[in-house]
Structures are given as C-alpha cells and as structure tokens.
N, C-alpha and C positions, 0 to 999 in steps of 0.2 A: 709182779716183781718190778714195779716202777723204780725200785731202788737202783737197779742197774743203769737206767737212763740218767738218774741223778748223779750216780758215781762217775759215769762217763763225762757228763757235763762239767763236773767239778774238777776232773783230772785230765781233760782233753788235751791241754797244751803239754802237760807232762808226758802223756802217752805218746804224743807226736815227737817231742824232744828226745825221749829215750829211744824211739825207733830210729830217728835220724842218726843218733850216735852209733847205733848198731850197724846201720847201712854205710857208715863211713869206713868200716873195716873191710878191706879187700880179701875176703876169705875164699880165694879161688883155688879149689882143690885140684884142678887139672894142671896147675903150674907150680912146680916145686919151689920156685923163687918166692912164693907167697906163703911158705910153710909157717913162718912165725906169725903172720897175720891170721892164718886159719886157727892156730893154737890160741892166740889171744882172743879170738872170737868165741871159742869154746869156753874160755874163762868168763867172758862177759855173759854168755848164756847161763852159765852156772850161777853167777851172782844174781841174775834176773829171776831165776827160779827160786832161789833162797829168799829174795825180797818178796816174791809172790806168795810165800807161805809154804813152800815145799820143804820136806825134811829128807835127811839122808841123801843130799845132793852130792854127786861126785862126778869127776871126769874119769871115765873108764877107758883105759888104754886099749888099743887094738894094734894090729900090725901096720895100720895106716893112721888116719886121723881119729881122734877119740870120739866117743859117744858120751853125751851128757845125760845123766840119769838123775831123776828126782821123784819123790812120791809124797803123798799125804794119805795115810791110812787111818780112817776114822773108826771103822769097825769091820772086822773080817766077814761079818754076816751081810754087809752091804755090797752092792755091785761095784765093780772096779772098771774104770775107763782108762785105757792106755792111749796117750796122745803121742803121735809120732810126727816128726818134722825134720828139717835139715837146715843147718846154718851155713853150709857152703854155697857158693854161687858159681854161675857160669863165667867164663872169661868175657870181658866187655868188648872185645874186638868185633868190628872195626871201630877204633876210637874216633876216627874223623867223622863218623856219622852221628855221634852223640851231640846234642845241642847244649849239653852241660856235662862237666866231668862225671863219670859214672860212680865215683866214690866221694863226690861232694854233693850230697842230697839237697835238692831244692823242692819247694812246694809251689806249684803254679796252677792257675786255672786253665782248663781245657774245655772244649765243646762237650765232651762226655762227662767231665768232672768240673762243673762250674764252681763247686765248693773247694776245689783244689785237689791236686794229686801229687804224690811224692815221687820224684824222678830220681832213680838210682838203681844200680845193678843189685838185684835181690829184693827190690821193694815188694814185688808180688810173689816172686819165686825164690826163696820161700820165707825170707826173714820176716816180712810184714805179716804173713799169715800165721807163722809160728808165734809171733809176738802177740797176736790177737788172743791166742790160747793162754799165754803167760799173764796177760792183763786181765782176762776173764777169771783166771785162777786167783789173781790178786783180789779182785772184787769179791769173789765167793768166800775166800778165807778171812778177809778183813771185815766182812759183814756177817760172818757165821752162817752163810747160806750155802756152803758146800754140802750137797746132800749125799755124797757117796765117796768112795775111794778114788784116787787118781794117781796115775803114774805117767811120767814124761820120759821119752826116749828121743833125744835130738842128736842126729848124727852129722858128720862132716864130710861124707863121701858120696852123697846121693847123686851129685852131678857127674861123678866118674863111675857110676854103676854100683855103689854100695858094696864095694869089694869085700869088706870085712864084717858086714852086718850079719850075714848068715851065721858065721861062727859065733858071734856074740849072742845071737838069739838062741842058738842051740845050747850054748853053755849057761844060759840064764833063763831057761824056760820057767822055772818056778818063780823067780823074781819078777818076770814079765807077765805072769799069769793074769788074765783079765777076762771081762765079760764082753767087751767090745773095744775095737780100736778106732780111734778118731783121727782123721787126717784132713788138713786143709792145705792141699797142694794142687788144687784144681780151681775151676771157675764156675760162674753161673751165667745164665743167658743174658740177663741185663739187670739193672737196678730195679726195674719195674716188674721183672719176671724172674723170681727166684727159681733155682733148679738144684737138684741133687745129682751128682755124678754117680750113676749106677754101674757103669762099665768102663774099663780102661783097656787099652791095647797092650800087648806084650811087645818085646823089642829084641832084635838081634843086631848087634853093631859089629862091623868088621872093617879091617883095613886091608887093601890089596896092593900088591907091588908087582909091576911088570918090568922085567929086565931084558934088554936086548944085547948090544955089544958091550965089551968089557970096559968101555970108556966113552965119553962124549965124542962124537965124530963131526968132522967138517961136513955140513949139509950139501955142499957143492960136490965134494969128492966122493961122498958115500950115499947121497940122497938117491932114492929109487933102487938101490942095490941091497940095502940093509933094512930090516924091519925097524920102524920107528916106534918105540914103546908108547909114546903118547897117542899116535895114530891108532895103534893096536888096542890100547886100553879104551879109547873112545868108542871104537867099533864094538868091543866086547860089552861095554856098558850099555850102548844103544840096543844091543840084541836082547837085553834082559826084559824088554817090554815088546809086545806085539802091536799090531795096528789098532787094537781095541784097548790099549794100555793095560792089558793083563800081563802078569809076570810069567815069564817063559821057563822058569826053573822047574824041571820035572818033579812032580810030587808036592809042589808048593801049596796047592789048594786042597790037598787030600782031606785034611781035617778041619777045613774052614767051616765055622758055624754059619749056617744059612738061616736068616731070620724069616719068619712067615710074613705073608702079606699083611696080616693083622698087626703084627709088631711094627712093621715098617710104616703102616698107616698111623699108628700111635705116635711114632717118632716124628712124623710129618706135621703133627699138631703144634709142635714148638714153633713160636714165631721166628720167621727168617725172611730177610729181604735179600734176594740175589743181587739186586742193583746196589744196595748199600754195601754188601760184601765186596763187590767188585770195585766200587768207588773207594772203599777204605784201603784196599790194596793197590789201587791205581792200575788195575788190569782191565783189558777189554772183554775178556771171556774167561770162564773157568775151564778146567782141564782135568781129565781123569778117566777112570775105568768106565767103559760103556755099559749102560744099563742101570746106573746108580746116580742119585742126585748128590749134590755137594755135601750135605750133612751125613749122608750114608758113606760117601767115599772117605771122609775123614774121621769115621768112628767105627763102623761095623765091617769095613773091608780092609784087608791087609795091603801094605804098600812097600815099595822099594825106592829109596831116594839116595842120590849122591850128595853127601854133605860137604865134601871138599875134594878137589882134584888138583894135582900139581906135578911138575917135572920140568926139566930143561931150564932155559934162561928166562927169568921174569924181571930182571933189573931194567934200569933205564936204558934207552937206546936199543941197538940191535946186536945180536950175537948169533950167527948162523950155525946152529949145532943140531945134530940128531942126539937127543939125550940117551944116556945109558939106561936110565930108569924113569918110570912114571908111577905115580901113586894115586890112590883114591880112598876116601872113607865113605862107607855105605851103611845106611841103616834100613832095617826092615821092621815096620810096625806090624804086629801080629794080632789076630783076634783070638778069642777063647777057643780052646782045643788045639791050637797050634803050639807045639812045644818048641821053645826058642833054641834049645840045643840041637834038636833034630833039624830045624830050619837052617841053622848055621852049617851043619854037615851037608845038607842038600846044596846050599849055596857054594860051599867050598868045592864039592865034587863037580858041580856044573861049571863053575867059573874056570877051574883048571882044565876041564874037558874041552872048552871052546877056544883055548889059546892055540894060535897057529904055531907051526914050527918056526924057529928063529927067535922066540922069546921064552922066558921062564916066568912062571907065575907063583907068587906066594900069597896065601890068604891067612891073615892073622885075626882071630876072633878077639874082640875086646870085652864086651859084657852083654848081658841081656836079661830077660825075665819074661814070665808068662802073663797073659791077660787075666782079667778078673771081672766077674759080674756079681753085684750085690743083690740078693733077693729082696723084693719089695715088701714081703711079708715078715721080714725080720724085725725084732724089737728096735734095733738100732735105726733102721730106716724110718720106722713109724715115729720114733722119738725125734729124729731130725726133721721130718715133715711137720710135726706139731711145733717144733721150735721155729722154723721158718714162717709157718702160718701165724705164729704169735707176733713176730717182729715185723714181718712184711705185710701182714693182712691178706696174704694169698697162699693157697696151697702150692708148694713147689712142684715143678715138672721133673719127672725122672728123665735123665739124659745121659747118653753114652758119650764118652770123651775119646778123642783121638790120641791123647797123650799116653805116656807109660809111667807107671810107678812100680817097677819090677818087684819091690819087696812086699807088695800086698799079697800076692800069691804065696810068697814065702811065709808070711805071718799066718795065713790060714793053715798051711801045711804043718808048721812047727808049733804054733800056739793054739790051734784049733778054735779060732774065734773070727768073727766077721769084721769087716772093715767098713766104716762109713766115711764117705768123702764129702765133707762140707766145705766147699770152696767159695770164696767171696770175691775172687778176681774176675776180670772181664777179658774177652778175646782181644780187646784193644790194648791190653796192658803191655804188649810187646815183650813178653818174657823171652829170654834167650836172644833178644835183639837189642840194637841200640835204642836208647830212650825208654827203657823199661820203667814202668811207673805203677802205682797203686793208689786208687782213689782214697782220699781222707774219709769220705762217706762210707766206702766199703770197709775200710779198716775198723772204723768205729761200729759199724753195723755188725761186723763179725764178733766184736767184743760183747755187744748186746745180745746176740743170738745164742752164742755158745753156752752160757749158763742155763738157758732154757732146755738145751739138749740134756744137760746133766739132770735137771729137774724131771723131765718127762721120761728119760731112760730109767731113772730110779723108780718112778711111779709104775711104769709098765713092767718092771722087773719083779715087782712084788707078787 
C-alpha cells in the first residue's frame, strides 16, 4: 500500500494546515464561557468527516455538548470499525507557562522532533490524533481502498468525564454496532519503539470542602483557638498515604489486580531510562509506592493525588485571616477490578470519618470510570500489531498506560466489543500541561499506519 505514503506526501502541507485551523478553536468543555467555541468545533469536525467521505454525518444533541457521528457502510456483510475520539480540550492554564499562545498553533523543531512539532492545546490530546483518523479515512475513500465499514463517534465532553456519552450509547446501540472500536488517545514508547496500549487505569475524581467558622476570622484574635480549615485539610490529605506511600483508605486495595512476576518481567522489557526520565522532569529522584518501579507505579498500581487545593487569601500582599473554608480536588487512578463508584464511596466515608470536631466536611463526586485490559489474542490487537509492524518495521510492544479513558469499559458493557488503543503521541507531548505538542512525524505516521489496521482487521475477520 505504497499509495498511502504517496498520498501523504502529496497532501502533507494541507493535512498540517487543516489541523492547525482546528487547533485554533478553544473548545474547552470545562469552561462554559467557551460554549460557542465548542459548538463551532463540532461543526468543523462534521465538515471534516463529510469531506473525508463519510455519509449520514450529523451533530447529535445531548444534554451537554453534542456528539458528531458519521459512517461509511460498504456492505453489511463486511466488518465494521467504530472510531471514537473527542474534540474538546483541557483548559490551557497556567497561561504564563506557555512559550506561545495555546490557541495560536506554531510548528517548531525540538530535540525530540527535529522535523517539527505542532504546539497548541489539543495538539496531541486529542484533536491531532482524531484528525489522523479523518485523514486516513479520506485517503481510503478517495483511492477506493476502504476495505470495510466504518463509523465515527467524536464527542465534546471527554475532558469533563463524558457525562452524556453513556446515555447516547445506550440509546444508539444498533446504530453504533461494530466489530471493534479503534481509539487514538494514548501514546507509544518512542518513535523507534512502537507500542500498543493494552491496559488503562480507571478514575475516581472528587472535590472536598472543609468548613470551620461561619466567616473568615482575624488570625491574631482567633488563631490557636479555632480550627483552621486549611490546616485541617492539609493534615487530612497527608494522612491518606502511609510511610510506604500506600493509600490508607480501608478497603481501597481489596480488589486490586496483582500481576504475576512473569507479567512484571515482560513489562520490564520495555526500554526505559530512569536517568532520562528524571532529567526530562528536572527532578532529583522518583517517588512512589514501595516495592514497585516507576513504570509499575504509573500503570499497574492505583494512586491518589491532589490536583488542586485552595482557600483563604491568595492575592498580592498579606491578609491575616483564618479562612472559613478550604477546598481540594482529588483524583484516584484505579486498576482493573476496582469499581470507581465503590472507591468513591470508600473515599467519602473515610474522609468524613477522619475530620476532627470543629470542622464540617463535604465530599462531592465529579466523575469516574473503570479500568480496562485488551486481550493480546483478539483480532483487533493482532491487526494493530501487523499494522505497526508494516509501517515501523518492528513488532510493537504491548504496554499498560497510567491514563484513564473511562468510556472504554462502558463500550464493552453496552456494545459488547473490544477496544484497540492505537496511540501515536509521546510521553514528552505535555498533554494537559503548558506547551502541549504533537510531532509532525507522529501525525503523519498515524495517517500512514491506520489504513493498514483496516486492511489487516478485514483480512483476519474473514
């Protein structure tokens, strides 16, 4: 299929230009002030799918932001691939840490990407990777090389927990019926070492509020006599880990999947430099649960992290107050067999129980989802492995990821089909962080590799 390389070469600049235009759109689902921008982005995705050869493309309304659906059905007897992705992005804050405006995409060379990388919010997560699929679809339809049926479902609420996706999936089971689900919202080990994500962690995300006195108090007149919510919250959070960095919530580890020594040995075969890892993050040492290495801590073990904490006076200068309230946002990454709703209940019960008298505690669950593992003997994994082998010249390494895509477990439950995670980003892409970027090479390599997945999945399905 040298045709795909030729097509990419002929259309390379257009592919980049179109992605840049999409990245200019601040589709921040978490901030309602960007509502119009999110809706405009959905319209742009719809037009892109139509230009790529999809039929019956529509913007499907939900109680929140819409889902863009499109399909190309060649023959009902052929296998069907459902492509999922999202067009919404994370907030770009803190803006002062960006080297260029987050919604003014630029392409510049880096040490990791000497051929250039696109810097913009959403470049890798997930607009750039979604657009790979749209451009791969364009290639296959324009050259009559599409071997099977395809359906696209691109949503606008992934970064806020896919609040309305479950209802849409349940209401459209027949329409979304497929033989495999294909997602590119993950990464690979390196440009020289392709990998397929075979496991992702679940997620429980909560917000906590600690209230003390009924108003902010003068810290001189009341300090030492009234519980300070920030002090209390800090102590409560600190108590959630023990001296071995294990989580202290009763029952938290009850259903944690323990991998065998053999499985851990296989994982350890993936190339990894602890020195390079520390240098990339500018840290002197790694940190985490005792008894596990870095790659195990961020993939096969559950975690609990504070994502934000605030309260009291944080403006310029000094204001001596004991605040009335203190807040924190906390996420727990979960491994297979941990149910996110059960973990949320355990957290709420424990956190409320450790609050001292003198304060009141509220725990507000936000969103979550369960972990997922892709079997290596599935047709989808085999097709993906052959596709990477074709374009990279190497057999990809199966790798578990520390990230979460909560809807994957939902898809298996409701649509009864397996998901394949074909990511082309790198750990250095700074997703969710300032200066997010996506390598031009990675973007084009994705467009080249995806059609081979279609080819091999169709062949294996016969």
